[in-house]
C-alpha positions in Angstrom: -19.5 -29.9 1.4 -16.8 -29.6 4.1 -14.9 -26.3 3.9 -11.8 -27.9 5.5 -11.5 -30.3 2.6 -11.9 -27.6 0.0 -10.4 -24.4 1.4 -10.3 -22.8 -2.1 -14.1 -23.0 -2.2 -14.5 -21.1 1.1 -12.1 -18.3 0.2 -13.5 -14.9 -0.4 -14.5 -14.1 -4.0 -12.6 -11.5 -6.0 -14.7 -8.6 -7.1 -13.5 -8.2 -10.7 -16.0 -5.4 -11.4 -14.7 -3.3 -8.5 -11.1 -4.1 -9.7 -11.9 -2.8 -13.2 -13.4 0.3 -11.7 -10.8 1.1 -9.0 -7.5 0.0 -10.6 -7.2 3.0 -13.1 -7.9 5.4 -10.2 -5.3 3.8 -8.0 -2.7 3.7 -10.7 -3.3 7.4 -11.5 -3.2 8.4 -7.9 0.2 6.7 -7.5 1.5 8.4 -10.6 0.4 11.8 -9.3 1.9 11.2 -5.9 5.2 10.1 -7.4 5.3 13.2 -9.6 4.6 15.5 -6.7 7.9 14.4 -5.0 6.1 14.2 -1.6 7.0 10.9 0.1 4.0 11.2 2.5 1.7 11.6 -0.5 3.1 8.4 -2.0 2.7 6.6 1.3 -1.0 7.7 1.4 -1.5 6.4 -2.2 0.0 3.1 -1.4 -2.0 2.8 1.8 -5.2 3.4 -0.2 -4.1 0.8 -2.8 -3.7 -1.8 -0.1 -7.0 -0.9 1.5 -8.8 -1.2 -1.8 -7.0 -4.4 -2.7 -8.3 -5.9 0.5 -11.8 -4.9 -0.3 -11.5 -6.4 -3.8 -10.0 -9.6 -2.6 -6.7 -9.6 -4.4 -3.9 -7.4 -5.6 -3.3 -6.8 -9.3 -0.3 -8.5 -11.0 1.7 -5.3 -10.9 1.5 -4.9 -7.2 5.3 -4.6 -6.9 4.9 -1.1 -8.5 3.3 0.1 -5.3 5.7 -1.7 -3.0 8.7 -0.2 -5.0 7.1 3.3 -4.9 6.7 2.9 -1.1 10.4 1.8 -0.7 11.6 4.8 -2.8 9.4 7.2 -0.9 10.6 5.9 2.4 14.2 6.4 1.4 13.4 9.9 0.3 11.6 10.6 3.6 14.4 9.1 5.6 16.8 11.7 4.3 14.7 14.6 5.4 14.7 16.7 8.5 11.2 15.4 9.2 12.6 11.9 9.7 15.1 13.2 12.2 12.4 15.0 14.1 10.3 11.9 14.1 13.2 9.7 15.4 14.2 12.1 18.2 11.1 14.1 19.1 8.0 12.1 18.2 9.2 8.7 19.3 9.1 7.2 15.8 5.4 7.7 15.2 5.8 8.3 11.4 8.3 5.4 11.2 5.6 3.2 12.7 3.1 4.2 10.0 5.7 3.5 7.3 6.2 0.0 8.8 2.5 -0.6 9.1 1.9 0.1 5.4 4.9 -1.9 4.3 3.8 -4.9 6.4 0.7 -5.2 4.3 2.8 -6.4 1.4 4.1 -9.4 3.4 2.3 -12.5 2.2 
């Protein structure tokens, strides 16, 4: 069978067993990170979510929850002195990491 004629058949399979195992952990990690009030902790939870979703082969239907958490955390981080230090002293290193994580949601 020609993969060019049937691209859906050559697509990677979704690992549903891994999704069932990892999804509750990822969701709990995001909740803990949000409750901590630490934007960098939220960013780490979202980055882990994206990494695991890539390994599973898809994102869950409520993936916007993680994207919205990332956006909220970025806004909170942007208003801190750490953001000012990053802009002026570190050359935007942290900002680049935020952009990298956010870009993973672009389909």
